[in-house]
TIGUVO-963605 format. One record per residue (C-alpha): x, y, z negated. Coordinates in steps of 0.2 Angstrom, whole numbers, plus 5000, padded with zeros to 4 digits. Layout:
BEGIN
{{X Y Z}}
...
END
This chain:
BEGIN
{{5675 5870 4200}}
{{5675 5870 4217}}
{{5667 5856 4227}}
{{5684 5846 4231}}
{{5685 5848 4212}}
{{5669 5841 4208}}
{{5672 5825 4223}}
{{5689 5820 4213}}
{{5679 5820 4197}}
{{5665 5810 4202}}
{{5677 5796 4210}}
{{5685 5798 4193}}
{{5668 5795 4187}}
{{5665 5780 4198}}
{{5682 5769 4195}}
{{5677 5770 4175}}
{{5658 5763 4179}}
{{5662 5746 4179}}
{{5643 5744 4182}}
{{5644 5752 4198}}
{{5662 5747 4204}}
{{5651 5728 4201}}
{{5638 5733 4213}}
{{5650 5739 4227}}
{{5659 5725 4225}}
{{5643 5712 4226}}
{{5637 5722 4242}}
{{5654 5718 4249}}
{{5653 5700 4245}}
{{5635 5699 4252}}
{{5642 5707 4269}}
{{5655 5698 4273}}
{{5647 5681 4271}}
{{5634 5688 4283}}
{{5647 5693 4292}}
{{5655 5675 4292}}
{{5637 5667 4296}}
{{5636 5678 4314}}
{{5655 5675 4316}}
{{5649 5655 4315}}
{{5633 5655 4325}}
{{5644 5665 4339}}
{{5658 5651 4338}}
{{5646 5636 4337}}
{{5636 5644 4353}}
{{5651 5648 4362}}
{{5660 5630 4359}}
{{5642 5622 4364}}
{{5640 5629 4380}}
{{5658 5626 4383}}
{{5655 5607 4378}}
{{5641 5607 4390}}
{{5650 5614 4403}}
{{5664 5601 4404}}
{{5649 5588 4404}}
{{5641 5593 4419}}
{{5660 5597 4428}}
{{5660 5574 4424}}
{{5647 5574 4430}}
{{5646 5583 4445}}
{{5662 5574 4448}}
{{5654 5556 4446}}
{{5641 5560 4461}}
{{5653 5567 4471}}
{{5663 5550 4471}}
{{5645 5545 4481}}
{{5650 5554 4495}}
{{5669 5550 4497}}
{{5664 5531 4495}}
{{5648 5535 4507}}
{{5637 5526 4495}}
{{5622 5535 4496}}
{{5619 5532 4476}}
{{5620 5521 4459}}
{{5619 5505 4463}}
{{5607 5502 4450}}
{{5595 5515 4456}}
{{5591 5509 4474}}
{{5579 5522 4477}}
{{5592 5537 4474}}
{{5598 5543 4490}}
{{5612 5559 4488}}
{{5609 5562 4506}}
{{5592 5569 4502}}
{{5589 5587 4497}}
{{5578 5583 4484}}
{{5591 5571 4474}}
{{5607 5581 4480}}
{{5601 5596 4471}}
{{5593 5587 4455}}
{{5609 5580 4452}}
{{5617 5596 4452}}
{{5615 5598 4436}}
{{5614 5617 4436}}
{{5613 5625 4421}}
{{5610 5644 4414}}
{{5619 5649 4399}}
{{5617 5664 4389}}
{{5633 5668 4382}}
{{5633 5676 4365}}
{{5638 5693 4363}}
{{5654 5693 4351}}
{{5646 5709 4342}}
{{5632 5693 4337}}
{{5644 5695 4320}}
{{5634 5710 4316}}
{{5618 5705 4319}}
{{5608 5688 4323}}
{{5593 5695 4328}}
{{5582 5681 4338}}
{{5600 5671 4343}}
{{5591 5655 4332}}
{{5575 5656 4338}}
{{5576 5654 4355}}
{{5588 5643 4365}}
{{5604 5649 4374}}
{{5607 5635 4386}}
{{5595 5631 4401}}
{{5597 5615 4414}}
{{5588 5622 4429}}
{{5577 5612 4439}}
{{5562 5611 4451}}
{{5551 5605 4438}}
{{5559 5617 4426}}
{{5549 5633 4418}}
{{5557 5646 4404}}
{{5544 5643 4393}}
{{5549 5625 4390}}
{{5550 5618 4372}}
{{5569 5619 4373}}
{{5569 5637 4375}}
{{5556 5644 4361}}
{{5560 5634 4344}}
{{5550 5648 4333}}
{{5561 5647 4315}}
{{5550 5659 4303}}
{{5561 5670 4292}}
{{5559 5661 4275}}
{{5567 5644 4284}}
{{5581 5656 4292}}
{{5588 5661 4273}}
{{5583 5646 4264}}
{{5598 5640 4277}}
{{5610 5653 4271}}
{{5606 5663 4288}}
{{5609 5680 4280}}
{{5617 5690 4292}}
{{5628 5707 4289}}
{{5613 5719 4297}}
{{5601 5712 4283}}
{{5612 5716 4270}}
{{5617 5735 4279}}
{{5596 5738 4280}}
{{5591 5729 4263}}
{{5605 5731 4250}}
{{5614 5746 4257}}
{{5599 5757 4252}}
{{5598 5748 4234}}
{{5617 5749 4232}}
{{5614 5768 4237}}
{{5603 5770 4225}}
{{5610 5761 4209}}
{{5625 5773 4215}}
{{5616 5789 4214}}
{{5599 5786 4200}}
{{5608 5794 4186}}
{{5617 5810 4194}}
{{5610 5827 4188}}
{{5596 5819 4177}}
{{5609 5815 4164}}
{{5614 5833 4162}}
{{5598 5839 4163}}
{{5594 5828 4150}}
{{5606 5832 4139}}
{{5604 5852 4144}}
{{5620 5854 4152}}
{{5612 5861 4169}}
{{5616 5881 4163}}
{{5633 5877 4160}}
{{5636 5870 4176}}
{{5626 5884 4185}}
{{5639 5894 4177}}
{{5655 5884 4181}}
{{5648 5881 4198}}
{{5640 5889 4214}}
{{5625 5881 4209}}
{{5618 5863 4203}}
{{5611 5860 4222}}
{{5631 5863 4225}}
{{5637 5853 4215}}
{{5623 5839 4217}}
{{5628 5838 4234}}
{{5647 5836 4232}}
{{5643 5820 4219}}
{{5633 5813 4230}}
{{5643 5816 4244}}
{{5656 5808 4236}}
{{5644 5792 4236}}
{{5642 5794 4255}}
{{5659 5795 4258}}
{{5662 5781 4248}}
{{5648 5770 4256}}
{{5652 5773 4274}}
{{5670 5768 4272}}
{{5664 5752 4263}}
{{5654 5750 4278}}
{{5667 5754 4292}}
{{5678 5743 4283}}
{{5666 5728 4285}}
{{5661 5733 4304}}
{{5681 5730 4306}}
{{5684 5712 4297}}
{{5667 5706 4307}}
{{5675 5714 4322}}
{{5692 5704 4319}}
{{5682 5688 4316}}
{{5674 5688 4334}}
{{5685 5698 4345}}
{{5673 5712 4345}}
{{5688 5724 4351}}
{{5694 5715 4364}}
{{5676 5710 4373}}
{{5664 5723 4366}}
{{5673 5738 4360}}
{{5658 5747 4365}}
{{5646 5736 4352}}
{{5658 5743 4338}}
{{5656 5762 4341}}
{{5638 5759 4342}}
{{5638 5749 4327}}
{{5645 5763 4314}}
{{5635 5777 4325}}
{{5618 5771 4319}}
{{5625 5762 4302}}
{{5630 5779 4297}}
{{5613 5787 4302}}
{{5605 5774 4293}}
{{5614 5778 4278}}
{{5613 5796 4282}}
{{5595 5793 4282}}
{{5592 5786 4265}}
{{5604 5799 4258}}
{{5596 5812 4261}}
{{5579 5805 4255}}
{{5587 5801 4238}}
{{5596 5817 4236}}
{{5579 5827 4239}}
{{5573 5816 4224}}
{{5588 5821 4212}}
{{5588 5838 4217}}
{{5569 5838 4212}}
{{5568 5828 4196}}
{{5573 5831 4179}}
{{5573 5813 4172}}
{{5581 5796 4175}}
{{5568 5786 4171}}
{{5558 5797 4183}}
{{5570 5798 4196}}
{{5574 5777 4197}}
{{5557 5774 4198}}
{{5554 5787 4213}}
{{5569 5779 4223}}
{{5566 5763 4220}}
{{5546 5766 4224}}
{{5553 5773 4240}}
{{5563 5757 4243}}
{{5548 5745 4242}}
{{5538 5757 4252}}
{{5547 5758 4269}}
{{5558 5740 4265}}
{{5545 5730 4262}}
{{5527 5737 4261}}
{{5527 5745 4279}}
{{5535 5732 4286}}
{{5522 5719 4280}}
{{5508 5731 4284}}
{{5516 5735 4302}}
{{5516 5717 4305}}
{{5498 5713 4299}}
{{5491 5725 4310}}
{{5499 5717 4325}}
{{5495 5701 4319}}
{{5476 5707 4319}}
{{5478 5717 4336}}
{{5487 5704 4346}}
{{5486 5688 4337}}
{{5500 5675 4340}}
{{5498 5665 4358}}
{{5497 5648 4358}}
{{5501 5645 4374}}
{{5486 5636 4378}}
{{5487 5643 4399}}
{{5503 5635 4397}}
{{5499 5619 4391}}
{{5483 5618 4402}}
{{5494 5620 4418}}
{{5506 5608 4415}}
{{5494 5594 4408}}
{{5475 5596 4417}}
{{5479 5609 4432}}
{{5495 5600 4436}}
{{5484 5583 4439}}
{{5470 5591 4447}}
{{5483 5599 4461}}
{{5488 5579 4464}}
{{5470 5575 4466}}
{{5468 5588 4479}}
{{5460 5583 4497}}
{{5476 5583 4509}}
{{5470 5597 4520}}
{{5468 5609 4502}}
{{5485 5603 4496}}
{{5493 5605 4511}}
{{5486 5623 4514}}
{{5491 5629 4497}}
{{5509 5625 4503}}
{{5508 5633 4520}}
{{5503 5647 4513}}
{{5519 5646 4501}}
{{5530 5642 4513}}
{{5524 5647 4531}}
{{5539 5642 4539}}
{{5538 5622 4538}}
{{5527 5621 4551}}
{{5539 5626 4563}}
{{5549 5615 4555}}
{{5556 5598 4564}}
{{5548 5588 4551}}
{{5531 5595 4555}}
{{5531 5586 4569}}
{{5537 5570 4562}}
{{5523 5561 4559}}
{{5532 5547 4551}}
{{5542 5559 4537}}
{{5525 5571 4534}}
{{5519 5563 4521}}
{{5535 5560 4511}}
{{5542 5579 4516}}
{{5523 5586 4504}}
{{5526 5574 4490}}
{{5544 5579 4489}}
{{5538 5597 4488}}
{{5524 5595 4475}}
{{5535 5605 4464}}
{{5534 5623 4473}}
{{5516 5622 4468}}
{{5518 5617 4451}}
{{5529 5632 4449}}
{{5514 5643 4456}}
{{5502 5637 4443}}
{{5516 5637 4429}}
{{5521 5656 4433}}
{{5502 5661 4434}}
{{5499 5656 4415}}
{{5517 5664 4412}}
{{5508 5679 4413}}
{{5498 5679 4398}}
{{5509 5674 4388}}
{{5521 5688 4393}}
{{5509 5700 4394}}
{{5503 5696 4375}}
{{5522 5699 4370}}
{{5525 5716 4379}}
{{5508 5723 4371}}
{{5515 5718 4353}}
{{5531 5725 4356}}
{{5523 5740 4363}}
{{5513 5741 4346}}
{{5529 5739 4338}}
{{5538 5755 4346}}
{{5523 5764 4340}}
{{5527 5761 4322}}
{{5545 5765 4323}}
{{5543 5783 4318}}
{{5535 5776 4300}}
{{5545 5760 4299}}
{{5563 5765 4299}}
{{5568 5748 4298}}
{{5561 5741 4310}}
{{5569 5756 4322}}
{{5587 5750 4315}}
{{5584 5732 4315}}
{{5579 5733 4334}}
{{5595 5745 4338}}
{{5606 5731 4328}}
{{5598 5717 4338}}
{{5601 5729 4354}}
{{5621 5730 4351}}
{{5622 5713 4346}}
{{5613 5707 4362}}
{{5602 5695 4350}}
{{5585 5707 4353}}
{{5570 5702 4360}}
{{5570 5707 4376}}
{{5589 5700 4379}}
{{5581 5684 4377}}
{{5567 5691 4391}}
{{5579 5695 4403}}
{{5586 5678 4401}}
{{5569 5670 4404}}
{{5568 5680 4420}}
{{5584 5675 4426}}
{{5579 5656 4422}}
{{5563 5659 4432}}
{{5573 5667 4447}}
{{5585 5653 4449}}
{{5569 5640 4447}}
{{5562 5648 4463}}
{{5578 5649 4472}}
{{5581 5632 4470}}
{{5562 5627 4475}}
{{5563 5638 4491}}
{{5580 5630 4493}}
{{5573 5611 4492}}
{{5557 5615 4502}}
{{5566 5623 4517}}
{{5579 5610 4516}}
{{5567 5594 4516}}
{{5557 5602 4530}}
{{5574 5606 4540}}
{{5578 5589 4540}}
{{5595 5592 4532}}
{{5606 5577 4528}}
{{5617 5582 4513}}
{{5637 5579 4513}}
{{5651 5581 4501}}
{{5651 5600 4507}}
{{5634 5604 4507}}
{{5634 5597 4489}}
{{5646 5610 4484}}
{{5635 5623 4493}}
{{5623 5620 4483}}
{{5632 5623 4467}}
{{5639 5639 4473}}
{{5621 5648 4479}}
{{5611 5640 4464}}
{{5620 5643 4449}}
{{5623 5661 4442}}
{{5637 5656 4430}}
END
């Protein structure tokens, strides 16, 4: 009996086994549900970004009209003067977006835990409340946020277990293995051919689901490389479990014994190891309560404004030595207002110093997590899937870094233009939007 014949025999056996067929159908349904959840999130974020961009365009049009009318600002807010850099930059409504990747359909990752749009102002920070919305995993599941990567990581090996658990062991219990040895090249090749059928079946099912997901969000047209990467890592993940289960089947002699071993392996790597690693990291690196940031925004900020003028001004001079030779430095009437309008620069430095410890803790936790990947394959593949869908922690860290860079650029422009005595017209207003925006 050749391998192809064994392969085809197993196909017939599978079709005639309603339990295994139903298990595959349930996996397809769960995966399809996860794909639709990912697609829904992608569409919601895309639509929200488009809505915000339309609102920005409307608001900016309103403020451009003040320049056309040669009006300094709203009549009901006489303190606003759009000719001053402070107000012109403030009302430019500069936003920075983290546009979702179409590959989000495959893995939601951190996309529901962090903000994906941010209005950038000189008082902002990348760790404002709207950027750090924490959602626990049980809450996500209660909200129905089961994504495709969850089905792939936890349900696929369970499905493979259901398909493979009785291979060889049934024949061994019935005493048919000696006959199989005579009719085939050996029991190992016979078992390998049968296992290969189910691995091939699940690979084709996974491929079909990946294609379906790609059609939901346009992965092929916008992020074609993501499809190939997802297919590669999905196949590798399937192969890892298939090899482990095959070795159990090869050495096992009973259905019950093989099933218990396979279930035990699944429980260890799907739950026990990830939970143990999470607990270890939590002990080594407890959650950062961001107290440094809170202190910087509240106590240190207030203390900054209470500093003697000489100390306060010295700090600003250290950040921007250019202002000492600026036109306003020689104008005693405007000097006090210029220092007050530049306060955001000093507050920004306080906040940036407080963020250092937060990001150091995050990096330390990630480093510990990476060292555990050799015994925590679930976490390894989950991170790969998140990276492919651009919903990994590192993607959001890069987004926060971009926000901080925009804040720094905005503050520098604000301070230097204030001290140069720049008078903002419509052309300068448009220039601010063009130069202070990454979009």
